[in-house]
N, C-alpha and C positions, 0 to 999 in steps of 0.2 A: 504494500500499500504505500509507504514512504518513498520507495524509489519510483514507483509509478507517477506519484504526484511530481517529485523532483524532476523527472522527465519531461512532465508536461509544461512545467514552468520554463524548463531549459527551452523547449520547443517554441513555446510562446515568445520568448526573446528572440530567437532567430526568424520568427514571422516577423515581428515588429521589425527587425533590422532589414529583412528584405524588401518590406514595403517601403521603408525609409530610404533605401538605397535605390529603389526603382525609379524614386522622383528626383528631380533637381533639388539640392539641397538650398540653393538660391530662392526657391519659392517661398513665398509667404506662408505657406501651409506648413513648411518644415523648418524653415530658418530660425535658428536659435533654440530649437528644440532638443529632446535628447531622449535616448534610450538608457535605463537605468534598470538594473538588477543587483539585488544583494542576497547574502546568506548570512543569518544571523543564529549563532547557537547559544543558549543560555548556560548558566552554571549547572542546571539540573539535568542538561541533556536534550531538553525541548529546544527545536529551532523553527525559524521561520525562513520561507523563500518567498521573495517578492520581485516582480516585474513590471515595468511600466514603459508606456510610450507617452511622452510629454511634449506635445507640439502647440504652436498657436492656435490650431483648430480642433485638435483632439487630445484628451488628457484621459488615460485608462489604464488598467492593468488587472493583475491578478496575484493572489498570493495564497499560501497554506501556512498554518501553523501547526506543526506536529509535537503532540504532547508526550513526555516520557512518564509523566506522572498518572496515568490511566485515563485521562479525559480524552473525549473523541476530538479527532482532527478538524480544524476550522478552515472551511475554504471560503474565500470572498473574491468578488469581482466587482468592477466598476467602470464607468466611463462618462465623461462629458463633452459635449460637442458646441462648438460655437461656428455655427454655418454661414453668418453674416459677415464674416472676418473682413473679407476683400470688398464689402459693400456698406461702408459706414453711413452713407447716405440713407440706408433702409432702417438704421438702428442697429442694435445688438441683439441677439436672440442666444440663450444658454439653456441647455437641457442635459439633465443628468441622471442617471441611474446606479443604484448599487445593491448588491445581494450578499449576502452572509449565510453560509450553510453549515451546519454543525450536526452531524447525526441525521435524523429525522425533522430536525428545526430549521425552518427556513425564515430569513427576515429580509424583506424587501423595501427599497426606498426610491422614490421619483421627485425630482424637483426642476423647476424651470423659471425663467424670466425674461420677459422682452423688455427692452429699452429703447425708447424713443431717441432719435438724434440728439435733442436738447436735454436729455438726462433723467426724464421720467421713465420710470419701471414698475411694471407689474409682474408679480409672480406668486408661486405657491407650490405645495408639494405634500406629500404624505409618506408615511412610514408603516408598514404592515407587518407585524411580528406574529401573525397568525393568532394561535390560541393565547398569546400573551396580553394582556390588558395595556400594554404601554404603546399602543398606537399613537400615532402624531398625524394631525393634519395642520396645514398653515397656509395663510394667504398674507400677502405683503404688498405695500407701495412703497417706492423709495424714489429718491431724486439725488442725484450727483453733479457737481459742477466745480467750478474754479473761481475763486476770487483773490487776484493778483497772484500772489506764488503760493497760496494756501487751496489745497484740494479738499473738499468736504463731501461727506455722504451722509443722507438723513433717510432713515426708513422707519416706518411704522407697520406693525402687523397684529394679526390675529392668529393664536394658536389654541388648538384644542388636544389636550392631553389627559388621558384617563377620563374621558367624559367631562372634562372641566374646561371652560372656556378662558383664556387669558389675553389681554391686551399688552403690547409691548412694543419695543423700538430701539434702534441702534444708531448711533452718531460716530462719525471718524473725521478727525481733521490731521492733515499731514502735508509737510512740505519736504524738500530735499534732506532736511536735518533732523526734524522732530515729527512725531506721531502720538496722538492721544485719540483713545475711543472708550466710549461706555455704552452699555445698553442691557435689556434684560428681555426674556421672553415668558416671565410669569413663573418658571421653575428655575430658572439660573440668571445671574447675572454676571457679566464679564467685562474686563476693561483691560487696556494697554497703555504702557508708556515707553516710547522708544526715543533714542537718539542716535544719530550716525554723523560722524565728523566728515568734512569734505574730502573728497577723493584726489589725492597728491600723487597717485601713481602706484603701481604694485609693489616697488620697493620702499615704499614710505609706512609707516604707522598710520592706521586709520581706525581709531577706536569706535565701538559701537557697542550698544546694549539694548536689551528688551525687558521689561517687566510685563508678565502676563498673568492675571488673576481671574479664576473662575470660582465662583460660588453656587454650589447647585443645592443649598439648604434653605432657600427662600420659598419653595412652593410646597404642596402638600406631600411630595415624595422627597423625604430628606437625603441628600446626596452628599459628597466629600465637596471639601474647599481644597483648591489647589492653586499653588503659586510658583511660576517658572520664572527664574531670572537667567538670561542668557548674555554673555559678553564676549567681544573679542579684542585685540588690539589691531588686528589686520583684517577687518571686514572687506570683502570684494563683491559677492553678490550672492544671492539665496537666501537663507533663512532670516537673517536680520535685515533684509530689504522690504521696503514699503509694499511692494508687489505680492511678496509671500505672505506677510504678517496680515495682510486684509482678509485673508480667509479666516484666519484664527480670530481677528478683532470682530468681524461682524457675525461670526458663528454660523450654524448649519443653513438659517435662513438667510443668509446674506447672499448665497448663490454667486460667489467670486470664482469666476474662472482662472483668474491668476493663480489660485492654490485653492482647489474646491474642497470644501468641507461636507460633512454629512453628520446625520443623527447617529448612524450605524458605525459600530467599532468592533474589529478592525476594517481599515479600508487601504485601498491600494496607494494612496498618497504617504508619503513618510517625512518624519521630521529629520533633518540633517544630523548626522551625529556631531558630537562635540568637536573633533578634530576637521570636520568639513565646514564649520562655521566661518572660519577665518584664519590667517596665517599668524605667526610669531607665539601668540599665546590666546587660549579661549577657555571658557568656563560654562559649566550650566548647574544651576542649584534648584532642586525642587523640593516643595514641601507640601505634602499632602494630609490633611486632617480627615479622617474617616467618621461616618455617622456614628459610629460607637466611641468616639472621642480619641481614638487611638491615631498615632500620627507616624509619618516616615518622612525622613530627610534624606536626600542623595546630592552629593556634589561630585561632579566629573570635572577633570582638567585635560588639557591637552597642550603641551609646549613643544614648539619646533626649535630647539636651541640653537642649532647651526644657521637658521634663517638670520640671527641677529648678527651672525660674524660673516656669513658667506652671501647673503641675499637669497632670492627666491629661486635663481636659475641653476644653481648646482644640484646634482642629484641627490646629495647627502642631505641637503635642505631639506627634503621631504621626510626625513626620520622624525618621529615625533614620540614623546614620552608623557606620562601623566599618572595621577594618583585619583583614586575614587573612594568614597566613604559612604556608606548607607548607615544610618543612625535610626532603627525602627522603636517605636514605643515599648514594644516587647519582643524578645528574643535576642539574638547575638549580632552586633555590629559587623558590618562587613567592611574591610579595608583592603584595597586592591591597587596594583599597579599595573599599568599598561603600556605597551610598545607597539608602534606600528609604521606604517609607511603610507603616504597619502601624496600623489603625484599626477599632475596635467601634462601631457606630451601631446601637443597638436591638438586634436579634436577627443583624444582618448584619456579618460581619468579613472584611476583605480585606488584603491584603498584596501588595506587590512591591518587589523589589531587583534592582538591577543591580550587580555586582561585576567589576571589570576587575583583570585580572592585568598588572601594568606590566612584569615581566620577560619574559612570554611574548606580551605584547600580545593577550591574549585576553579576552573578555567573556561573563559568565555572567548569565542571565535566570532568576529565580524569581517565578511568580504564584501566587496562591492565593486561593479564595474559600470561606467558611464560612457557612452558615446555621443559626444555633442554633434548635433547635426547643422 
């Protein structure tokens, strides 16, 4: 079973690659896109394989999580399309669907939004968890525009969750250096605060950070409270950029094609690892408070020591080291060291990381490959 799904994931990557190579990569449908695949083996032997096609007009993928603790495998699929990309005079239309299968349990989600050329958008979606009572329906109206150098997005929405109706909405303000957002959907509220220094070239420091907070305790269904703080001394693109952040900031009802999010988890999109966030040195701190009051804190770091001496061009500069620390409310703390290599050569990017937990004597492995189109 495990090998079968691993073969299917590899085949899907090869299909994505053949589709991309069959077209002109200068085409607006592919230029700037990527093929992304990773293998992530956890300390307990469970592992995840994920493959993505990420282009300006299509974003989709597939993955599987194989458990070694007795749980049934999880298969997930998803895709978002933006068919009006080359006709902005017609507006913008985004349509997405996702599916999560575990054993005989199937969860399905669909969402979409049409935006007029002047910024007004109308959208909606639903989540069907079959026999589960946590189905979702939502409808929204949004408006996005720009005032001087400040972009803004305003949205208002209706959401029905567990036969309860909620009103809500989100707002985001951002320019090239700063971004703030806030909003709620009745069952959660989320906010972001981010800063990016000016880009002075790849060989220079470019500090950036993001504070992201989600509180799932405000509604009838009491959930966790999650704080994630990510920072880097050498941000270039990706996770800490506004384009990527909009998906997290606006939530599942945002229908943000730049980084599509959904209610269902897991999904094909992935959060960049801490060593992919930027050059020189990066970190990620997470704090989770569970509904029962227990909490868990995790710190991850990645440092490229030779980049400070040799710059980014040297092959040895791609070596990184780091430490990790997990501090649960109960149980044994985890202290780990990590070592890896992450390099972009032409349009091919790859990374590998080995992380060993000294307290638990466990080793985790992560390998990723990206082909930029």
